[in-house]
KOLSE-463050 format. One record per residue: residue in three letters; x, y, z of N, C-alpha, C in turn; residue number from 1. Coordinates in pm, whole numbers, plus 50000, padded with zeros to 5 digits. Each point is the difference from the previous one (the first is absolute). Last residue first. Example, Ala and Ser with C-alpha at 12.3 -4.5 7.8 and 13.67 -1.06 7.14 Angstrom:
<nodes>
resn;n_east;n_north;n_up;ca_east;ca_north;ca_up;c_east;c_north;c_up;resi
SER;51285;49775;50708;50082;50119;50006;49923;50109;50073;2
ALA;50029;49428;49993;49911;50119;50000;50090;50120;50000;1
</nodes>
This chain:
<nodes>
resn;n_east;n_north;n_up;ca_east;ca_north;ca_up;c_east;c_north;c_up;resi
UNK;49334;51998;50779;49881;49889;49993;49962;49978;50219;264
UNK;50422;50264;49798;49843;50083;49951;49897;49916;50031;263
UNK;50445;49831;49875;50049;50058;50124;49828;50114;50024;262
UNK;50053;49710;49624;50048;49893;50111;49954;50118;50123;261
UNK;50076;50255;49614;49890;49955;50042;49924;49862;50083;260
UNK;50465;50173;49889;49882;50083;50074;49858;49948;50030;259
UNK;50309;49747;49769;50012;49978;50148;49972;50163;50055;258
UNK;49861;49813;49544;49922;49929;50117;50098;50065;50125;257
UNK;50180;50238;49627;49849;50011;50024;49981;49928;50109;256
UNK;50398;49972;49897;49997;50116;50122;49833;50062;49978;255
UNK;50291;49633;49781;49905;49885;50112;49958;50167;50049;254
UNK;50259;50091;49581;49906;49855;49986;49944;49984;50167;253
UNK;50450;50235;49980;49818;50096;49887;49933;49930;50051;252
UNK;50360;49772;50122;49993;50076;50095;49836;50104;49945;251
UNK;50187;49684;49680;49915;49928;50085;49938;50002;50142;250
UNK;50071;50204;49458;50112;50004;50115;49889;49888;50139;249
UNK;49698;49993;49579;50116;50075;50078;50101;49995;50061;248
UNK;49585;49760;49855;50019;50073;49897;50126;50090;50006;247
UNK;49948;49501;50255;50009;50142;50010;50047;50095;49894;246
UNK;49663;49539;50133;50175;50045;49924;50009;50131;50016;245
UNK;49773;49688;50466;49973;50071;49850;50111;50007;49922;244
UNK;49846;49873;50485;50077;49895;49875;49919;50063;49887;243
UNK;50020;50101;50515;49990;50075;49876;50090;49978;49916;242
UNK;49726;49852;50450;50097;49939;49921;50019;50093;49904;241
UNK;49840;50057;50465;49930;49974;49876;50127;50030;49952;240
UNK;49891;49849;50536;50088;50050;49908;49899;49990;49907;239
UNK;49684;49972;50367;50121;49963;49971;50039;50072;49911;238
UNK;49567;50067;50138;50072;50073;50085;50201;49898;49983;237
UNK;49400;49992;49881;50124;49956;49959;50119;50106;50046;236
UNK;49504;50047;50024;50052;49947;50157;50192;49945;49920;235
UNK;49618;50198;49668;49985;49876;50124;50029;49950;50078;234
UNK;50115;50471;49857;49791;49931;50033;50022;49878;50065;233
UNK;50401;50129;49752;49994;50056;50156;49852;49953;50058;232
UNK;50040;49961;49556;50066;49896;50074;50005;50033;50075;231
UNK;49782;50350;49778;49974;49819;50003;50091;49957;50054;230
UNK;50173;50348;49960;49887;50002;50089;49901;49825;49982;229
UNK;50377;50068;49691;50025;49949;50153;49896;50037;50080;228
UNK;49836;50091;49576;50063;49846;50020;50041;49981;50115;227
UNK;49958;50464;49868;49884;49889;50005;49999;49862;50068;226
UNK;50361;50316;49887;49863;50031;50120;49919;49926;50052;225
UNK;50189;49914;49589;50108;49944;50117;49939;50069;50137;224
UNK;49756;49926;49472;50032;50147;50131;50058;49935;50042;223
UNK;50075;49797;49474;49947;49964;50178;50036;50139;50106;222
UNK;50124;49944;49514;49914;49960;50067;49901;50072;50150;221
UNK;50517;49965;49815;49957;49998;49920;49868;50041;50026;220
UNK;50421;50105;50159;49989;49994;49833;49934;49902;49958;219
UNK;50038;50138;50480;49975;50110;49871;50022;49964;49888;218
UNK;50197;49705;50356;49860;50047;50025;49998;50130;49882;217
UNK;50350;49671;49800;50000;50019;50144;49804;50071;50000;216
UNK;49990;49599;49646;50128;50143;50018;50038;50047;50206;215
UNK;49649;49689;49665;50146;49915;50111;50087;50101;50030;214
UNK;49571;50041;49653;50171;50014;49957;50112;49940;50123;213
UNK;49426;50224;50009;50093;49903;49925;50155;50016;50041;212
UNK;49925;50031;50364;49914;49957;49927;49887;50070;49904;211
UNK;50466;49948;50434;49853;50086;49894;49939;49897;49901;210
UNK;50215;49831;50422;50096;50034;49892;49850;50121;49961;209
UNK;50092;49622;50461;49943;50076;49938;50155;50070;49905;208
UNK;49829;49624;50436;50090;50032;49902;49932;50095;49924;207
UNK;49956;49746;50475;49968;50099;49878;50045;50015;49952;206
UNK;49867;49583;50399;50141;50073;49954;49935;50067;49899;205
UNK;49766;49813;50271;50093;49981;50083;50101;50062;49932;204
UNK;49463;49860;50001;50042;50089;49961;50148;50010;50004;203
UNK;49651;49756;50192;50028;49925;49911;50119;50083;49945;202
UNK;49707;50222;50310;50138;49987;50037;50097;49874;49954;201
UNK;49578;50165;49723;50029;50043;50132;50117;49977;49994;200
UNK;49740;49958;49609;50116;49904;50049;50020;50041;50131;199
UNK;49643;50203;49783;49983;49894;49983;50116;49838;50081;198
UNK;50029;50512;50004;49907;49974;50044;49937;49836;50038;197
UNK;50293;50193;49626;50062;49976;50132;49896;49947;50148;196
UNK;49869;50098;49571;50071;49827;49963;50067;50022;50155;195
UNK;49688;50349;49865;49908;49860;50018;50103;49917;50083;194
UNK;50152;50419;49845;50022;49969;50118;49941;49876;50048;193
UNK;50117;50066;49597;50129;49977;50106;49942;50008;50161;192
UNK;49733;49834;49483;50014;50117;50065;50121;50000;50178;191
UNK;50134;49815;49454;49941;49946;50107;49977;50147;50074;190
UNK;50239;49895;49549;49851;50048;50063;49956;50053;50105;189
UNK;50406;49796;49798;49924;49914;50006;49801;50079;50042;188
UNK;50448;50225;50030;49945;49964;49828;49984;49898;49977;187
UNK;50011;50188;50455;49927;50046;49945;49996;49976;49866;186
UNK;50243;49730;50320;49861;49979;49997;49889;50154;49908;185
UNK;50447;49880;49973;49991;49880;49949;49864;50057;49988;184
UNK;50225;50349;50223;49975;50017;49918;49951;49883;49879;183
UNK;50039;50050;50535;49901;50007;49919;50014;50086;49868;182
UNK;50101;49532;50311;50069;50069;49886;49916;50126;49894;181
UNK;50019;49645;50478;49894;50107;49938;50088;50072;49873;180
UNK;50125;49559;50242;50008;50063;50002;49906;50092;49914;179
UNK;49892;49614;50382;50023;50068;49830;50053;50117;50016;178
UNK;50026;49513;50329;49959;50062;50047;50017;50158;49820;177
UNK;50166;49587;50472;49970;50025;49808;49935;50131;50011;176
UNK;50124;49848;50456;50073;49990;49899;50023;50026;49854;175
UNK;49653;49908;50295;50065;50135;50063;50107;50059;49908;174
UNK;49621;49626;49835;50104;50037;50092;50085;50113;50031;173
UNK;49626;49728;49666;50006;50037;50172;50133;49996;50098;172
UNK;49824;49882;49502;50113;49956;50041;50027;50010;50150;171
UNK;49627;50226;49754;50026;49754;49958;50142;50029;50031;170
UNK;49911;50456;50000;49922;49982;50094;49984;49792;49982;169
UNK;50264;50237;49680;50059;50046;50122;49934;49893;50132;168
UNK;49834;49978;49547;50091;49887;50031;50066;50045;50123;167
UNK;49634;50293;49877;49957;49832;50001;50107;49907;50049;166
UNK;50188;50453;49922;49885;49989;50105;49922;49861;50001;165
UNK;50172;50087;49595;50122;49987;50049;49953;49946;50166;164
UNK;49683;50131;49705;50031;49856;49978;50145;49981;50081;163
UNK;49855;50449;50005;49907;49887;50061;50020;49858;49998;162
UNK;50305;50337;49745;49972;50025;50085;49891;49887;50100;161
UNK;50140;49923;49519;49899;50060;50033;50049;49984;50129;160
UNK;50226;49778;49693;49953;50163;49911;49936;50064;50117;159
UNK;50286;49487;49964;49949;50075;50091;50002;50165;49944;158
UNK;50143;49673;49750;49905;49918;50029;49906;50117;50104;157
UNK;50353;50096;49566;50001;49993;50119;49842;49931;50051;156
UNK;50074;50156;49535;49997;49861;50002;50081;50005;50156;155
UNK;50094;50440;49811;49927;49936;49965;50044;49826;50053;154
UNK;50188;50485;50220;49970;49810;50020;49952;49915;49915;153
UNK;50053;50588;49925;50114;49869;50065;49981;49840;50044;152
UNK;49579;50241;49846;50151;50077;49941;50106;49918;49974;151
UNK;49580;49855;50121;50007;50057;49890;50080;50087;49970;150
UNK;49967;49722;50410;49975;49902;49850;50019;50054;49879;149
UNK;50113;50129;50594;49955;50046;49867;49998;49922;49841;148
UNK;50094;49814;50517;50069;50092;49910;49906;49977;49912;147
UNK;50048;49873;50565;49913;50016;49895;50062;50096;49879;146
UNK;50264;49734;50420;49906;50136;49973;49931;49949;49800;145
UNK;50135;49860;50569;49954;49906;49844;49989;50102;49884;144
UNK;50340;49914;50505;49852;50114;49940;50019;49995;49888;143
UNK;50210;49796;50426;49979;49988;49876;49901;50044;49957;142
UNK;50338;50054;50460;49856;49958;49973;50045;50021;49818;141
UNK;50275;49876;50454;49982;50017;49897;49900;50025;49924;140
UNK;50192;49750;50386;49962;50129;50045;50015;50094;49870;139
UNK;50050;49546;50108;50136;50009;49925;49960;50190;50029;138
UNK;49664;49595;50111;50135;50047;50101;50143;50111;49998;137
UNK;49716;49663;49599;49965;50046;50088;50118;50052;50090;136
UNK;49993;49806;49565;50050;50158;50077;50005;50038;50165;135
UNK;49761;49602;49728;50121;50023;49996;50071;50100;50085;134
UNK;49531;50029;49994;50042;49925;50045;50145;49994;49987;133
UNK;49881;50224;49698;49923;50108;50170;50095;49912;50011;132
UNK;49924;49804;49656;50057;50077;49947;50077;50085;50179;131
UNK;49584;49728;49858;50171;49970;50033;50122;50022;50031;130
UNK;49607;50222;49905;49943;49933;50134;50116;49923;50035;129
UNK;49979;50156;49531;50051;50128;50071;50021;50008;50208;128
UNK;49826;49706;49631;50141;50022;50003;50066;50063;50090;127
UNK;49502;49943;50006;50102;49895;49980;50152;49975;50047;126
UNK;49720;50390;49824;49967;49968;50146;50085;49911;50051;125
UNK;49979;50005;49506;50077;50101;50102;50003;49970;50102;124
UNK;49665;49783;49770;50163;49909;50032;50123;50132;50009;123
UNK;49548;50143;50014;49992;49925;50077;50139;49887;50008;122
UNK;49941;50266;49607;50008;50123;50167;50032;49902;50057;121
UNK;49873;49837;49627;50112;50038;50021;50038;50061;50105;120
UNK;49641;49818;49907;50039;49931;50072;50107;50023;50009;119
UNK;49660;50293;49876;50055;50020;50115;50114;49891;50045;118
UNK;49950;50088;49523;50076;50077;50112;49986;50046;50132;117
UNK;49921;49544;49568;49961;50095;50104;50052;50116;50097;116
UNK;50294;49686;49684;49940;50025;50077;49924;50097;50028;115
UNK;50286;49944;49630;49894;49942;50012;49909;49936;50105;114
UNK;50531;50150;50044;49932;49999;49935;49926;49902;49939;113
UNK;50182;50276;50401;49979;49840;50009;49882;49994;49891;112
UNK;50379;50464;50166;49882;49955;50067;50025;49827;49894;111
UNK;50284;50363;50000;49916;50011;49923;49829;49926;50012;110
UNK;50335;50232;50355;50022;49942;49893;49903;50008;49926;109
UNK;50032;50171;50449;49914;49871;49954;50047;49940;49891;108
UNK;50234;50252;50391;49922;50070;49891;49881;49876;49997;107
UNK;50383;50249;50368;49970;49886;49964;49918;50066;49895;106
UNK;50358;50245;50347;49922;49997;49930;50000;49885;49902;105
UNK;50139;50108;50538;50042;49943;49894;49854;50021;49864;104
UNK;50161;50180;50445;49938;50032;49955;50020;49918;49817;103
UNK;50269;50203;50409;49913;49922;50098;49874;49936;49890;102
UNK;50562;50141;50048;49956;50037;49888;49811;49923;50097;101
UNK;50507;50042;50078;49890;50004;50118;49929;50078;49940;100
UNK;50325;49750;49864;49999;50073;49953;49898;50130;50092;99
UNK;50116;49530;50078;50128;50072;49955;49986;50138;49982;98
UNK;49634;49775;49930;49994;49933;50177;50123;50124;50023;97
UNK;49888;49901;49628;49880;50097;50033;50052;50012;50072;96
UNK;50159;49672;49773;50121;50117;49966;49936;50109;50102;95
UNK;49819;49560;50028;50156;50022;50086;50027;50152;50008;94
UNK;49589;49864;49749;49997;50030;50112;50106;49997;50098;93
UNK;50029;49879;49545;49986;50152;50077;49938;50074;50101;92
UNK;50191;49485;49894;50072;50079;50013;49985;50190;49958;91
UNK;49619;49661;50025;50070;50024;50159;50140;50037;49986;90
UNK;49706;49981;49582;49958;50091;50138;50059;50002;50102;89
UNK;50131;49707;49659;50064;50158;49979;49959;50066;50040;88
UNK;49821;49577;50040;50136;49996;49999;50092;50112;50031;87
UNK;49520;49974;49848;49984;49917;50177;50179;50032;50022;86
UNK;49917;50041;49494;49931;50134;50071;49995;49984;50200;85
UNK;50132;49607;49691;50096;50148;50022;49962;50151;50037;84
UNK;49742;49572;49971;50052;49990;50114;50139;50107;49988;83
UNK;49564;49877;49782;50110;50103;50022;50024;50027;50137;82
UNK;49725;49659;49597;50100;50033;50107;50044;50145;50028;81
UNK;49681;49863;49660;49980;49986;50163;50039;50022;50065;80
UNK;50103;50182;49484;49978;49893;50115;49913;50006;50111;79
UNK;49673;50093;49599;50183;49931;50091;50102;50054;49986;78
UNK;49735;50254;50183;50007;49853;49959;49936;49945;49887;77
UNK;50209;50418;50289;49975;50003;49873;49990;49880;50032;76
UNK;50137;50421;50297;49968;49883;49966;49892;49957;49882;75
UNK;50413;50346;50202;49955;49913;49850;49953;49903;50072;74
UNK;50312;50441;50196;49845;49925;50068;49943;49932;49843;73
UNK;50498;50122;50131;49884;50085;49946;49879;49904;49994;72
UNK;50454;49792;50187;49892;50066;49872;49870;50076;50004;71
UNK;50151;50159;50372;50161;49934;49869;49918;49831;50026;70
UNK;49754;50458;50224;50008;49913;49981;50091;49944;49904;69
UNK;50013;50519;50158;49898;49841;49952;50061;49903;49994;68
UNK;49978;50457;50363;50098;49981;49895;49925;49856;49946;67
UNK;49978;50423;50333;49924;49908;49932;50131;49921;49908;66
UNK;50128;50324;50352;49802;49975;50021;49964;49888;49891;65
UNK;50439;50250;50246;49970;49886;49910;49925;50005;49999;64
UNK;50170;50426;50249;49967;49863;49996;49942;49976;49861;63
UNK;50448;50279;50238;49874;49995;49909;49934;49874;50002;62
UNK;50418;50202;50208;49888;50031;50054;49861;49936;49900;61
UNK;50448;50076;49895;49889;50093;50004;49947;49941;50096;60
UNK;50322;49676;50000;50088;50171;49990;49876;50110;50058;59
UNK;49802;49602;49838;50046;50007;50196;50119;50073;49996;58
UNK;49892;49882;49592;49803;50029;50005;50063;50048;50184;57
UNK;50405;49877;49684;49916;50154;50018;49905;50028;50042;56
UNK;50210;49612;50113;50042;50078;49985;49943;50137;49982;55
UNK;49803;49602;49769;49990;50063;50162;50075;50071;50086;54
UNK;50021;49957;49526;49926;50024;50012;49934;50010;50180;53
UNK;50411;49795;49853;50061;50139;49991;49814;50071;49990;52
UNK;49995;49527;50028;50123;50033;50170;49990;50153;49887;51
UNK;49755;49781;49686;49932;50052;50099;50118;50026;50145;50
UNK;49964;50119;49482;50173;49901;50078;49947;50056;50148;49
UNK;49733;49901;49515;49990;50068;50109;50150;49929;50074;48
UNK;49802;49983;49454;50081;49891;50144;50004;50092;50128;47
UNK;49711;50263;49540;50185;49909;50021;50000;49956;50159;46
UNK;49589;49990;49692;50081;50082;50060;50083;49969;50023;45
UNK;49553;49793;49861;50020;50097;49901;50142;50088;50038;44
UNK;49789;49570;50305;49970;50131;49976;50083;50075;49857;43
UNK;50099;49549;50276;49876;50021;49897;49967;50123;49989;42
UNK;50367;50029;50209;49976;49849;49913;49938;49950;49906;41
UNK;50119;50374;50414;49994;50023;49830;49944;49883;49885;40
UNK;50048;50040;50519;50128;49981;49956;49944;50033;49824;39
UNK;49639;50066;50297;50115;50037;50092;50134;49935;49914;38
UNK;49584;50180;49771;49997;49826;50045;50148;50117;50078;37
UNK;49756;50358;49934;49938;49882;49988;50079;49904;50006;36
UNK;49944;50425;50290;50057;50000;49879;49934;49861;50000;35
UNK;50003;50515;50354;49973;49831;49939;50074;49883;49892;34
UNK;50000;50409;50465;50037;50021;49858;49967;49854;49922;33
UNK;50010;50433;50459;49967;49843;49921;50052;50013;49852;32
UNK;50030;50396;50263;50032;49936;50062;49995;49827;50037;31
UNK;50057;50520;49681;49931;49881;50068;50049;49903;50110;30
UNK;50208;50419;49780;49892;50077;50117;49947;49882;50048;29
UNK;50351;50020;49647;49900;50119;49943;49919;49984;50107;28
UNK;50360;49735;50142;50056;50108;49942;49906;50120;49989;27
UNK;49898;49507;49944;49993;50064;50180;50036;50160;49979;26
UNK;50016;49773;49593;49868;50033;50031;49988;50029;50144;25
UNK;50413;49903;49847;49948;50076;49920;49869;50089;50096;24
UNK;50221;49614;50142;50030;50083;50059;49958;50161;49904;23
UNK;49885;49561;49799;49903;50045;50144;50070;50090;50032;22
UNK;50179;49938;49611;49871;50020;50033;49940;50030;50090;21
UNK;50420;49785;49993;49954;50140;49989;49948;50056;49979;20
UNK;49956;49564;50021;50072;50041;50121;50015;50140;50036;19
UNK;49927;49764;49574;49891;49991;50147;49990;50106;50059;18
UNK;50312;50129;49612;49928;49893;50003;49911;49958;50111;17
UNK;50050;50456;49747;50093;49876;49969;49903;49934;50043;16
UNK;49823;50457;50016;50175;49964;50116;50049;49848;49992;15
UNK;49615;50110;49738;50099;50141;49962;50104;50005;50089;14
UNK;49596;49736;50072;50086;49920;49929;50105;50120;49916;13
UNK;49595;50089;50307;50117;50035;50017;50088;49903;49891;12
UNK;49548;49781;49930;50059;50145;50090;50133;50021;50025;11
UNK;49799;49606;49820;49959;50107;49933;50071;50126;50030;10
UNK;50065;49565;50315;50027;50000;49833;50024;50117;49910;9
UNK;49902;50032;50452;50102;49984;49922;50079;49956;49900;8
UNK;49539;50261;50235;50011;49825;49929;50186;50019;49949;7
UNK;49724;50295;50417;50055;50039;49822;50029;49835;49990;6
UNK;49698;50173;50364;50081;49924;50028;50024;49971;49841;5
UNK;49789;50320;50427;49955;49943;49829;50155;49960;50000;4
UNK;49677;50067;50392;50138;49981;49964;49968;49965;49913;3
UNK;49620;50310;50177;50037;49941;49939;50128;49929;50021;2
UNK;49782;50383;50381;50043;49952;49874;50070;49878;49973;1
</nodes>
């Protein structure tokens, strides 16, 4: 059975602060959670009490599967200077180590205005090769997330899974891969089976939400037995982040995906 990892920015918010959300997720039967920025400073969320969060993870035996880089990746030219991203990444890696989190999610930002698309993709390869050198030996894996530009992230450079795979291949590190988000891919009209086949073992993390609407499975039009079946046949056996906006109470919202995940 897939390990499902509720996003504690969006789910189990009824419990209160982040550490209490971890406990609520564990009480509901989950062995993992994910989150956005580790401090909350660069995300639309309240700051996180990291010692309390660590205590809750350890107390419940819950795995933190992924956190976002801070600041949110915004590679724009100008400016050419991305030193703040590199500096804060070191802080993020230190936090990931402390919380036992093996993955940091990164992105492309809006790209480099006026440059040909291929040049921009190659620039991303160059940037992330430098990043991998910087964090070498940390044991943390960076996962690059392409996001849809049709609804949620207009103006983002990386909106195609195949282009994220291209960047990951160019970086050429076992500690750099692709986050495949079933929701974003569906909104962009991609063929899930084809994208996963092309990505192969570069797909190092998966997230989901239903489409349209970005709610829990069952609120949109996606066939979740089919989607998870495609995922299973692709060979992916890692955790799946539940990054959706629940349309009902958190425990009720997870019921369908928990049932489907147990059957594939």
